[in-house]
C-alpha positions as CSV (number, residue, x, y, z in Angstrom):
1,M,-18.0,0.2,11.0
2,N,-14.9,-2.1,9.5
3,S,-15.0,-4.8,7.0
4,A,-12.6,-8.2,6.4
5,G,-10.5,-9.2,3.1
6,A,-9.2,-12.5,3.5
7,P,-8.8,-16.1,2.8
8,A,-11.6,-17.3,4.9
9,T,-9.4,-19.1,6.5
10,V,-6.6,-16.9,7.6
11,R,-8.5,-14.2,10.7
12,L,-7.4,-10.7,11.5
13,D,-9.3,-9.8,14.3
14,C,-8.4,-6.2,15.0
15,R,-8.9,-3.2,17.2
16,P,-7.2,0.5,16.6
17,R,-7.5,3.4,18.8
18,R,-5.9,6.4,19.1
19,N,-3.1,6.5,21.5
20,G,-1.9,10.1,22.5
21,K,0.3,10.4,18.9
22,N,0.4,7.8,18.5
23,L,-2.5,4.8,16.1
24,T,-2.3,2.1,18.3
25,F,-4.2,-1.0,15.9
26,S,-4.3,-4.4,18.5
27,Y,-4.6,-7.1,16.5
28,R,-5.2,-11.2,16.7
29,L,-4.1,-13.0,13.6
30,E,-5.2,-16.5,13.8
31,N,-3.8,-19.7,10.9
32,G,-7.5,-21.5,10.6
33,S,-6.2,-23.7,7.4
34,S,-4.4,-27.2,7.5
35,T,-1.5,-25.5,6.9
36,A,1.3,-23.0,8.8
37,I,2.0,-20.3,6.9
38,Y,4.5,-17.3,7.5
39,I,3.2,-13.7,8.6
40,M,5.4,-10.8,8.6
41,D,6.1,-9.7,11.9
42,A,9.3,-7.3,12.0
43,Y,11.8,-5.9,10.0
44,P,15.9,-5.4,8.8
45,W,16.7,-2.0,11.1
46,L,19.9,-0.7,11.4
47,D,20.4,0.3,14.7
48,P,22.4,4.7,13.7
49,Q,24.4,4.0,17.2
50,T,25.9,0.5,16.1
51,Q,25.2,-0.4,13.2
52,E,24.5,-3.3,13.9
53,L,20.5,-4.8,11.8
54,R,17.7,-5.6,14.8
55,A,15.0,-6.3,14.7
56,N,12.0,-4.0,14.5
57,D,8.7,-4.5,15.3
58,Q,7.1,-1.7,15.0
59,T,7.6,-0.1,12.0
60,A,5.4,0.2,9.6
61,V,5.0,0.7,5.4
62,V,2.3,3.4,5.3
63,V,0.5,4.1,1.8
64,M,-2.9,5.2,0.0
65,H,-4.9,3.6,-1.6
66,G,-7.6,5.1,-3.5
67,E,-8.0,8.9,-2.9
68,K,-9.0,9.1,0.3
69,E,-7.9,5.9,1.6
70,A,-4.7,5.0,3.1
71,V,-3.4,0.8,3.7
72,I,-1.3,0.5,7.2
73,G,0.8,-2.8,8.2
74,K,3.5,-5.4,7.7
75,L,3.7,-4.7,4.7
76,L,6.5,-6.0,1.8
77,P,7.0,-3.1,0.3
78,V,7.2,-2.2,-3.4
79,A,10.3,-1.5,-4.8
80,P,10.3,2.0,-6.1
81,M,9.6,2.3,-9.9
82,G,12.8,3.1,-11.5
83,R,15.2,3.1,-8.4
84,H,17.6,0.5,-7.7
85,I,18.0,-1.3,-3.7
86,A,21.9,-1.4,-3.1
87,S,21.0,-3.6,-0.3
88,P,19.1,-6.9,0.0
89,W,15.8,-6.1,1.8
90,F,14.2,-9.2,4.0
91,P,11.3,-9.7,5.6
92,L,10.8,-11.2,8.7
93,A,8.7,-13.8,9.7
94,R,6.8,-16.3,12.3
95,R,5.6,-20.1,11.7
96,L,2.4,-20.2,11.9
97,Q,1.0,-24.1,12.9
98,S,-2.5,-24.8,11.9
99,G,-4.8,-23.4,14.7
100,E,-1.8,-21.5,16.8
101,A,-3.5,-17.8,16.1
102,I,-0.4,-14.7,18.1
103,E,-1.0,-11.4,18.8
104,R,-0.1,-8.0,18.4
105,E,0.6,-4.2,19.3
106,L,1.3,-2.0,16.4
107,N,1.7,1.5,17.4
108,V,2.3,4.1,14.3
109,P,3.4,7.3,14.6
110,T,1.2,10.9,14.2
111,P,1.0,13.1,12.1
112,L,0.6,10.1,9.9
113,A,2.4,10.2,6.5
114,E,3.6,7.4,3.7
115,T,6.9,5.2,4.5
116,S,8.4,2.5,3.9
117,P,11.2,0.7,4.8
118,L,13.4,1.5,1.2
119,L,13.0,4.8,0.6
120,G,14.1,7.2,3.5
121,D,11.9,10.3,4.3
122,L,10.8,13.4,2.3
123,K,11.0,17.0,3.7
124,L,7.7,19.0,4.7
125,R,7.2,20.8,1.2
126,E,7.3,17.2,-0.6
127,Y,4.3,16.0,1.2
128,E,0.8,16.4,0.0
129,V,-1.9,16.3,3.1
130,I,-5.1,14.9,2.0
131,E,-8.6,14.3,4.1
132,L,-8.6,10.2,5.1
133,E,-12.1,8.9,5.0
134,A,-10.4,4.8,6.0
135,V,-7.6,3.0,6.6
136,I,-7.2,-0.6,5.4
137,F,-5.0,-2.2,8.4
138,A,-3.2,-5.3,7.2
139,I,-0.5,-7.9,7.4
140,T,1.6,-10.1,5.0
141,Y,2.0,-14.1,4.7
142,W,3.1,-16.4,3.1
143,I,1.6,-20.5,2.4
144,A,3.9,-22.9,3.5
145,G,4.7,-25.3,1.0
146,T,4.9,-23.0,-1.5
147,P,7.0,-23.5,-4.8
148,E,10.9,-22.0,-4.4
149,L,9.5,-20.4,-0.5
150,Y,11.7,-20.5,1.8
151,A,12.2,-19.8,5.3
152,A,14.7,-19.5,8.0
153,P,16.4,-18.9,11.2
154,E,18.3,-15.4,11.3
155,S,21.4,-14.7,12.6
156,F,20.4,-11.4,14.1
157,A,17.0,-11.7,14.6
158,P,17.3,-15.9,16.0
159,D,13.5,-14.6,16.7
160,Y,13.1,-14.8,13.3
161,L,12.8,-16.3,10.0
162,R,14.0,-14.5,7.0
163,V,11.4,-15.2,4.3
164,V,12.8,-15.3,0.6
165,A,10.6,-16.3,-2.3
166,R,11.4,-16.2,-6.4
167,N,8.7,-14.3,-6.8
168,S,8.3,-13.1,-3.6
169,P,5.5,-9.8,-4.3
170,G,3.6,-13.2,-6.4
171,S,4.3,-15.5,-3.5
172,A,2.8,-12.9,-0.6
173,K,-0.6,-12.9,0.6
174,L,-2.9,-10.5,2.6
175,V,-5.2,-10.1,6.0
176,W,-7.1,-7.3,6.5
177,Q,-10.2,-4.8,7.6
178,R,-10.4,-1.0,6.9
179,F,-12.2,0.9,8.9
180,Q,-13.5,4.3,8.6
181,V,-12.3,7.9,9.8
182,R,-12.5,10.6,11.0
183,D,-10.4,13.9,11.3
184,L,-7.3,12.6,10.1
185,Q,-4.8,13.2,7.7
186,L,-2.0,11.8,5.6
187,F,1.1,13.0,5.4
188,M,1.3,12.2,1.0
189,R,4.5,11.5,-0.4
190,T,5.3,13.5,-3.9
191,D,8.0,11.6,-4.9
192,E,8.2,7.6,-7.2
193,I,7.2,5.9,-3.8
194,N,5.3,2.4,-5.2
195,R,1.6,2.0,-3.8
196,T,1.2,-1.5,-5.5
197,F,-1.2,-3.4,-3.5
198,V,-3.4,-6.1,-4.1
199,L,-6.1,-6.0,-1.9
């Protein structure tokens, strides 16, 4: 069973499955609106060997939502409360014209743990194990033409656009689907991770 949420003009069709040690989300996202949108598609990633920035389309944000469900997907993470982020962070997106669609597959490793590109992993004892009843798969997008929203090619990832907004969290929107799950645990962080998402 699943339920979906988003403006009717932006449609998400996700088919999750367990694939070995991964949760695999195969999805199609269609822009049925009359204007272009920018779809969150990757995150900047620093190669530990070369120290070069690259685009990583397999990074996922995973956060608790309520008491028994988790949000998973390509989301705009909110900075942790009380913590200053030293280096600028920005989403990498693709422009989707009216009537266009993209198909993607996101593999999230298990055991499932809360994670954000703004935070490193914790030690094992700094997590609390939660039994999940549902998973919400979500993708962030922006409407082209939004005031003070800019999208420009990125030098280290020419296939993507860097999206910058004066009020980035406020201008970002979500399209999502909810799935009931069984026998799925989440390692929930006990630090200051920010779980602020509006569905």
